[in-house]
C-alpha positions as CSV (number, residue, x, y, z in Angstrom):
1,M,0.2,0.0,0.0
2,K,1.4,3.3,-0.8
3,F,1.2,6.5,1.1
4,A,2.0,10.3,0.7
5,E,5.2,11.4,0.9
6,R,4.5,14.0,3.5
7,M,3.5,11.1,5.8
8,S,7.4,10.1,5.6
9,R,8.0,13.5,7.1
10,L,5.8,13.7,10.1
11,G,7.1,12.7,13.6
12,T,5.5,11.7,16.7
13,E,5.4,12.4,20.3
14,N,7.6,9.8,22.1
15,A,6.4,10.5,25.6
16,F,3.4,8.4,24.3
17,T,5.4,5.8,23.1
18,V,7.1,5.2,26.6
19,L,3.9,5.0,28.1
20,A,2.3,2.3,25.8
21,E,5.5,0.4,26.8
22,V,5.2,1.1,30.3
23,Q,1.5,0.3,30.3
24,K,2.6,-3.2,28.8
25,L,5.2,-3.6,31.0
26,A,2.7,-3.3,34.3
27,R,0.1,-5.6,32.6
28,A,3.0,-8.5,32.5
29,G,3.4,-7.5,36.5
30,R,6.4,-5.2,36.3
31,D,6.0,-2.7,39.0
32,I,7.2,0.6,37.2
33,V,7.3,4.0,38.4
34,S,6.4,6.5,35.3
35,L,8.2,9.9,35.2
36,G,7.8,10.1,32.0
37,I,4.6,11.5,30.7
38,G,3.6,15.2,31.5
39,D,-0.1,14.6,32.9
40,P,-1.0,15.8,36.3
41,D,-2.2,13.3,38.6
42,F,-4.9,15.3,40.0
43,D,-8.4,14.9,39.2
44,T,-10.2,17.8,37.4
45,P,-11.7,20.5,39.7
46,E,-15.2,19.3,41.4
47,N,-16.9,23.2,39.9
48,I,-15.5,22.1,36.5
49,R,-16.8,18.5,36.1
50,N,-20.3,20.0,37.8
51,A,-20.4,22.6,35.1
52,A,-20.2,19.9,32.3
53,K,-22.6,17.3,33.8
54,A,-25.0,20.5,34.1
55,A,-24.4,21.3,30.5
56,L,-25.1,17.8,29.3
57,D,-28.4,17.9,31.5
58,R,-29.1,20.9,29.3
59,G,-28.7,19.6,26.4
60,R,-25.2,21.1,25.0
61,T,-24.1,18.0,22.8
62,H,-25.0,19.5,19.5
63,Y,-22.5,21.3,16.8
64,G,-21.3,24.8,18.0
65,P,-19.4,27.8,16.2
66,S,-16.1,26.3,14.6
67,A,-14.3,29.3,16.3
68,G,-15.6,28.1,19.8
69,T,-18.9,29.6,21.9
70,V,-19.1,33.2,22.1
71,E,-19.6,32.5,26.0
72,L,-16.0,30.6,26.0
73,R,-14.2,33.2,23.8
74,E,-15.3,35.9,25.8
75,A,-13.8,34.4,29.2
76,V,-10.6,33.2,27.2
77,A,-10.3,36.8,26.0
78,A,-11.0,38.4,29.8
79,Y,-8.6,35.8,31.0
80,L,-5.7,36.8,28.5
81,T,-6.6,40.5,28.9
82,R,-6.2,40.1,33.0
83,S,-3.1,38.0,33.1
84,R,-1.0,39.4,30.0
85,G,-1.9,43.1,30.6
86,V,-2.7,43.5,27.4
87,E,-6.5,43.8,25.6
88,F,-7.8,40.6,23.8
89,H,-10.9,40.5,22.0
90,P,-13.6,37.7,21.2
91,D,-13.1,37.7,18.0
92,E,-9.2,36.8,18.3
93,V,-9.7,33.7,19.9
94,V,-10.3,30.4,18.9
95,I,-11.1,27.1,20.5
96,T,-9.6,24.0,19.6
97,P,-10.0,20.4,20.7
98,G,-6.7,20.8,22.7
99,G,-3.8,22.7,22.1
100,K,-2.1,21.1,19.1
101,P,-4.7,22.2,16.6
102,I,-3.6,25.7,17.1
103,L,0.2,24.8,16.3
104,F,-0.5,22.5,13.8
105,H,-3.0,25.1,12.0
106,T,-0.8,28.0,12.3
107,I,2.0,26.3,10.5
108,L,0.0,25.0,7.8
109,A,-1.6,28.8,7.5
110,V,1.7,30.3,7.0
111,A,4.6,28.1,6.3
112,E,5.3,26.7,2.6
113,P,8.2,24.8,0.9
114,G,11.4,27.1,1.1
115,D,10.2,28.7,4.2
116,E,11.8,28.6,7.4
117,V,10.4,28.1,11.1
118,I,12.5,28.8,13.9
119,Y,11.5,26.4,17.3
120,P,13.3,25.8,20.8
121,N,15.4,23.0,20.7
122,P,15.1,21.2,23.3
123,G,11.4,21.5,22.8
124,F,8.0,19.7,22.5
125,P,8.7,17.5,19.5
126,I,5.5,18.4,17.7
127,Y,6.9,21.8,16.8
128,E,9.7,20.0,14.6
129,S,7.4,17.4,13.2
130,V,4.8,20.0,12.0
131,I,7.5,22.1,10.3
132,N,8.7,19.2,8.4
133,F,5.3,18.1,7.4
134,A,4.1,21.3,5.9
135,G,7.3,21.3,3.5
136,A,9.1,24.1,5.5
137,R,12.9,24.1,6.8
138,P,12.6,23.6,10.4
139,V,15.8,26.0,12.1
140,P,16.7,25.3,15.7
141,M,16.6,28.1,18.1
142,A,19.4,26.3,20.9
143,L,18.1,26.3,24.4
144,V,21.4,25.8,26.7
145,E,22.3,24.7,30.1
146,K,24.5,27.6,31.0
147,N,21.9,30.0,30.4
148,A,19.5,27.9,32.8
149,F,17.9,26.8,29.3
150,G,17.4,30.4,28.3
151,L,18.5,31.1,24.7
152,D,21.7,31.8,23.3
153,L,20.7,35.3,21.8
154,D,24.0,35.2,19.2
155,Q,23.0,31.7,18.0
156,L,19.3,32.9,17.4
157,R,20.5,35.8,15.4
158,R,22.3,33.4,13.0
159,A,19.6,31.1,12.6
160,A,17.3,34.3,11.3
161,S,17.5,34.7,7.6
162,P,15.1,36.3,5.2
163,R,13.1,33.2,4.6
164,T,12.4,33.0,8.8
165,R,8.5,32.8,8.2
166,M,7.3,32.1,11.7
167,I,9.6,31.9,15.5
168,I,7.9,29.5,18.1
169,L,8.6,29.9,21.5
170,N,7.8,28.1,24.6
171,S,8.1,29.6,28.1
172,P,7.9,28.2,30.5
173,N,9.4,25.5,28.4
174,N,8.9,21.5,28.0
175,P,11.1,19.8,28.3
176,T,13.6,21.8,30.5
177,G,11.5,23.9,33.0
178,G,13.5,27.0,31.4
179,V,11.7,30.7,31.1
180,L,12.2,33.1,28.8
181,S,13.3,36.8,30.3
182,R,12.0,40.1,29.1
183,S,15.1,40.7,27.4
184,D,15.2,37.5,25.7
185,L,11.7,38.0,24.9
186,E,12.8,41.8,23.4
187,A,15.7,40.4,21.5
188,I,13.3,37.5,19.8
189,A,10.8,40.6,18.8
190,E,13.4,42.9,17.5
191,I,14.5,39.7,15.1
192,A,10.4,38.8,14.4
193,Q,10.2,42.7,13.4
194,E,13.1,42.7,11.5
195,H,12.2,39.7,9.3
196,D,8.6,40.5,9.3
197,A,7.9,37.0,11.0
198,W,4.9,35.6,12.6
199,V,5.5,34.4,16.2
200,L,3.8,31.2,17.8
201,A,4.1,31.9,21.8
202,D,3.3,28.4,23.2
203,E,2.2,29.5,26.9
204,I,0.6,26.3,27.5
205,Y,2.4,26.3,30.9
206,S,2.2,30.1,32.0
207,E,0.6,29.3,35.5
208,F,3.2,27.3,36.5
209,L,6.0,29.8,37.2
210,F,7.9,28.9,40.4
211,E,9.1,32.7,40.6
212,G,7.9,36.0,39.3
213,G,5.4,36.5,36.7
214,H,4.9,35.5,33.6
215,Q,6.1,37.5,30.6
216,S,4.5,37.5,27.3
217,I,5.7,38.5,23.9
218,T,2.6,40.1,23.0
219,Q,3.4,42.4,26.1
220,I,6.0,44.2,24.0
221,P,4.9,46.9,21.5
222,G,4.2,45.9,18.2
223,L,4.2,42.0,18.8
224,K,0.6,41.4,19.5
225,E,-0.3,41.9,16.2
226,R,2.2,39.2,15.1
227,T,1.9,36.9,17.3
228,I,-0.4,33.7,18.0
229,L,-0.8,32.6,21.5
230,L,-1.2,29.2,22.1
231,D,-2.8,28.4,25.8
232,G,-5.3,25.8,27.0
233,F,-6.8,24.0,29.9
234,S,-5.4,20.7,30.0
235,K,-2.2,21.5,32.2
236,T,-3.5,24.6,34.5
237,Y,-7.0,22.5,35.6
238,A,-5.6,18.7,35.0
239,M,-7.8,18.5,32.1
240,T,-5.6,16.8,29.6
241,G,-8.3,13.9,29.0
242,W,-10.9,16.7,28.2
243,R,-9.0,18.2,24.7
244,M,-9.0,21.8,24.8
245,G,-7.4,24.8,23.8
246,Y,-7.4,28.0,22.6
247,G,-5.3,30.7,20.6
248,A,-5.5,33.8,20.3
249,A,-4.4,35.8,17.4
250,P,-5.0,38.9,14.9
251,R,-8.5,38.7,13.4
252,A,-7.3,37.5,9.8
253,M,-5.2,34.6,11.8
254,A,-8.2,33.9,13.4
255,E,-10.4,33.1,10.8
256,K,-7.8,31.1,9.2
257,I,-7.4,28.9,11.9
258,A,-11.2,29.0,12.4
259,Q,-11.6,27.9,8.6
260,L,-9.0,25.1,9.0
261,N,-11.1,23.7,12.1
262,T,-14.2,23.6,10.0
263,N,-12.2,21.5,7.6
264,S,-11.0,19.2,9.9
265,V,-12.6,18.5,13.4
266,S,-15.7,21.1,12.8
267,C,-16.0,22.3,16.4
268,T,-14.9,21.6,19.9
269,A,-17.1,19.7,22.3
270,T,-19.8,22.6,23.4
271,F,-20.3,20.9,27.1
272,S,-16.6,20.8,27.4
273,Q,-16.7,24.3,26.4
274,D,-19.2,25.5,28.8
275,A,-16.9,23.8,31.8
276,G,-14.2,25.8,30.4
277,V,-16.2,29.0,31.1
278,E,-16.5,27.9,34.9
279,A,-12.5,26.9,34.8
280,L,-11.8,30.0,34.0
281,N,-14.4,32.4,35.7
282,G,-14.9,30.1,39.0
283,P,-13.0,29.7,42.0
284,Q,-9.2,29.4,41.3
285,D,-8.2,27.6,44.8
286,A,-7.3,24.3,43.2
287,V,-5.0,25.7,40.9
288,R,-2.9,27.7,43.3
289,A,-2.8,24.4,45.3
290,M,-1.5,21.9,42.3
291,I,1.0,24.8,41.5
292,G,2.3,24.8,45.4
293,E,2.4,21.2,45.3
294,F,4.4,20.9,41.9
295,R,6.6,23.4,43.4
296,A,7.4,21.4,46.6
297,R,7.8,18.3,44.0
298,R,10.2,20.1,42.0
299,D,12.7,21.2,45.1
300,L,12.2,17.2,46.2
301,A,13.2,16.0,42.8
302,V,16.1,18.5,42.1
303,A,17.7,18.2,45.6
304,A,17.6,14.3,45.2
305,L,18.8,14.3,41.4
306,N,21.7,16.8,42.5
307,E,23.1,13.9,45.3
308,I,22.7,11.1,42.9
309,P,26.5,10.6,41.4
310,G,26.7,11.5,38.0
311,I,23.7,13.6,37.5
312,S,23.3,17.4,38.1
313,C,20.2,19.4,37.4
314,V,19.4,23.3,37.2
315,M,16.4,24.1,39.2
316,P,13.7,24.7,36.9
317,K,11.8,28.0,36.9
318,G,8.5,26.9,35.5
319,A,6.7,23.9,34.1
320,F,6.8,20.5,35.8
321,Y,9.9,19.1,34.5
322,A,12.9,18.5,35.5
323,F,16.0,18.3,32.7
324,P,19.0,16.7,34.6
325,N,22.5,16.3,32.8
326,V,23.4,12.6,33.0
327,T,26.3,12.3,31.1
328,G,28.5,11.8,34.4
329,A,26.0,8.9,35.0
330,C,26.3,7.6,31.5
331,R,29.9,7.4,31.8
332,R,29.8,5.2,35.5
333,L,27.5,2.7,33.7
334,G,29.4,2.5,30.2
335,L,26.2,3.7,28.4
336,Q,27.2,5.6,25.2
337,N,24.0,8.2,25.5
338,A,20.8,9.2,27.4
339,E,18.8,6.8,24.9
340,E,20.7,4.2,26.4
341,F,20.2,5.2,30.1
342,Q,16.4,5.9,29.3
343,H,16.6,2.1,28.1
344,A,18.3,1.0,31.6
345,M,16.4,2.5,33.3
346,L,13.1,1.4,32.3
347,Y,14.4,-1.9,31.8
348,D,16.9,-2.6,34.5
349,G,16.0,-0.1,37.1
350,S,11.8,-0.3,36.9
351,V,11.6,3.6,36.3
352,A,10.3,5.3,33.2
353,V,12.5,8.5,31.8
354,L,12.7,10.3,28.5
355,A,15.8,11.1,26.9
356,R,16.5,14.2,25.8
357,T,16.2,13.4,22.0
358,N,12.7,12.8,22.0
359,F,12.9,16.6,22.5
360,G,14.4,17.3,19.3
361,S,17.8,16.4,17.0
362,R,21.1,17.4,19.1
363,N,22.1,21.2,18.2
364,E,25.6,21.8,16.4
365,G,27.9,21.3,19.3
366,E,26.1,19.8,21.9
367,D,27.8,17.0,23.8
368,Q,26.1,16.6,26.9
369,E,23.3,13.9,27.8
370,Y,20.1,14.6,29.1
371,V,17.1,13.3,30.4
372,R,13.2,14.8,31.2
373,I,11.8,13.7,34.4
374,S,8.2,14.7,34.8
375,F,7.1,15.5,38.5
376,A,3.4,15.8,37.6
377,T,3.0,12.6,39.8
378,S,2.8,12.0,44.0
379,R,5.5,12.9,45.8
380,E,5.9,9.2,47.3
381,M,5.9,8.0,43.4
382,L,8.7,10.4,42.6
383,T,11.0,9.8,45.5
384,E,10.5,6.2,44.7
385,G,11.6,6.8,41.1
386,L,14.6,8.6,41.9
387,R,15.7,6.1,44.6
388,R,15.5,3.5,41.9
389,I,17.7,5.5,39.3
390,R,20.4,6.4,42.3
391,A,20.0,2.5,43.3
392,L,20.9,1.6,39.5
393,I,23.5,3.8,39.4
394,E,25.7,2.8,42.7
395,T,25.3,-0.7,42.2
396,R,26.6,-1.2,38.6
397,S,29.4,1.6,39.0
């Protein structure tokens, strides 16, 4: 059977591949601690669940507008105006089943063969995958450990060219937990304006900051007019399975995204959107409690990682991931790279982590080994997983 050539350019998100293997091993009777998937272990807050139930009882089970219900777009616009300090209008908002359609639709709307799209590396693997799928050229924007996984601005300036069509940002970052500073954003803004490029600001972890306030590139004068802001409900409200995200963009871009919605998914579930209104407008106590717990887990994880022989870990400023350097541990274990470290930990240590190359190809000159550890799990499971990592390294070296 033959498939379109473009399918050969489409990548994947290996976190789900590893999760499937973890579940397979568990079914076979293995006790595996999973520190791989970025899925908050909390239940969706009760008030949000009740809003969905009430919506179902009201018969909110029919088609809605491709751009999303007016009620939710109004709530999103009000939330973004409050949280970013920049005015957003409901007509600039598009609701999608998860945040990925915003990413997918935006790149398809602007990138063509011959264009270049700059993306953070290491970063969410779907960036590179969709850029390739669209036929454009992915150009990595290196995030480096010496800058706490902030930008290498000299490298970014070299990466930009007259062919740069879009720059993708993700702050706080998956997988590193790094956060872009105001000066980073100002430099990116200057480059975007110089090359007349769009900016896709993936701010899905905007509420997960452990120090300071969230900085959005939309706050820089002139940048809101060329930025697509991506956010959603999965992380902040523990709603990963609900599949609901949104984008805020200039009206002309919002119309293109809504048109692609019509052609691909029609619309987002109406009763889910009613729950989204409650999430944004209702009490935020549960969110604050979750973020406080993630901060405690972060501190626990980083302290424990830095006590393991051959491992060092920069303190992540946001999201719910640690990105430790395991170069020394690989050498102690006689492993070539982080991919072999991931394999050894899963099959010999019974703990799932994700190697750095699950988050993009190595940058030029990159010679260190990293893994991503998710602390979106209980303190007990996190402690046990880190104990297993240490035990395997100490017993084999």
